[in-house]
Each structure stands twice: as structure tokens, then as C-alpha cells.
C-alpha positions as CSV (number, residue, x, y, z in Angstrom):
1,M,-11.2,12.0,-3.7
2,S,-12.7,8.3,-4.1
3,K,-15.9,7.2,-2.7
4,L,-15.8,6.2,1.0
5,M,-18.0,3.2,0.3
6,I,-18.4,1.0,-2.8
7,N,-21.6,-1.1,-3.8
8,A,-22.4,-4.5,-5.2
9,E,-21.5,-3.5,-8.9
10,E,-17.8,-2.4,-8.1
11,V,-17.4,-5.4,-5.7
12,A,-18.5,-7.8,-8.6
13,G,-16.2,-6.0,-10.8
14,I,-13.2,-6.3,-8.7
15,M,-14.0,-9.8,-7.5
16,D,-15.1,-10.8,-11.1
17,C,-18.2,-12.2,-9.8
18,S,-21.8,-11.8,-10.5
19,V,-23.6,-8.7,-8.5
20,R,-25.5,-11.0,-6.8
21,H,-22.4,-12.5,-5.2
22,G,-21.2,-9.4,-4.7
23,Y,-24.3,-8.5,-2.5
24,K,-23.6,-11.7,-0.6
25,L,-19.9,-10.8,0.1
26,I,-21.3,-7.1,1.3
27,Q,-23.9,-8.8,3.6
28,E,-21.0,-11.0,5.2
29,M,-18.7,-8.4,5.6
30,N,-21.5,-6.0,7.3
31,G,-22.4,-8.8,9.5
32,E,-18.8,-8.6,10.4
33,L,-18.7,-4.8,11.1
34,K,-22.2,-5.0,12.9
35,A,-21.0,-7.5,15.2
36,K,-17.8,-5.4,16.2
37,G,-20.3,-2.6,16.9
38,Y,-19.9,-0.6,13.6
39,I,-23.2,1.2,12.1
40,T,-23.6,-0.4,8.5
41,R,-25.6,0.2,5.5
42,A,-27.4,-2.4,3.3
43,G,-25.9,-3.0,-0.1
44,R,-22.6,-1.0,0.7
45,I,-19.2,-1.5,2.7
46,P,-16.3,0.9,3.3
47,R,-14.2,0.8,0.8
48,K,-11.0,0.4,3.3
49,Y,-12.5,-2.6,4.8
50,F,-13.5,-4.6,1.7
51,F,-9.8,-4.2,0.6
52,E,-8.5,-5.0,4.1
53,R,-10.7,-8.4,4.1
54,T,-9.8,-9.2,0.4
55,G,-6.4,-8.6,0.8
56,L,-6.1,-6.6,-2.5
57,S,-5.1,-3.0,-2.6
58,E,-6.8,-0.1,-4.0
59,Q,-3.9,0.8,-6.1
60,E,-4.5,-2.5,-8.0
61,E,-7.9,-1.2,-8.7
62,D,-6.8,2.3,-9.9
63,N,-4.3,0.4,-12.4
64,E,-6.7,-1.7,-13.9
65,G,-8.1,1.6,-15.7
66,I,-5.1,2.5,-17.1
């Protein structure tokens, strides 16, 4: 089972950016979720929401490891 939440290091790896920018992206997406009434956790983002917002698919992430 894949992890439900991803952190800034994983975001940075997927988005090919710095970890600092990964934290910035997470902060932005957590703000969106909070505005919708969801409970958020600093420094983490739900994996499903991250892939929806970026327009990527988790299958693409899985294929990179092959």
C-alpha cells in the first residue's frame, strides 16, 4: 500500500525542484484544502490531491523507478 501523504522531499523529486520549493507547493495546496474545510498537516499533502492538482498520475511516478 502506498503512503497516503507525501512530504516535501517526495514533492521535490517528482516535480524536479528544490525541497524548499516543495514545501512552498505543499503550503499552497494545504491552504486550498483548509479553505475547503479539510484538516491539514504541515509539511505533508495527501498523495491523491497532489497528483490531481499537478495533473500527473501516480503511474508515472511508479514507472520512474523501473
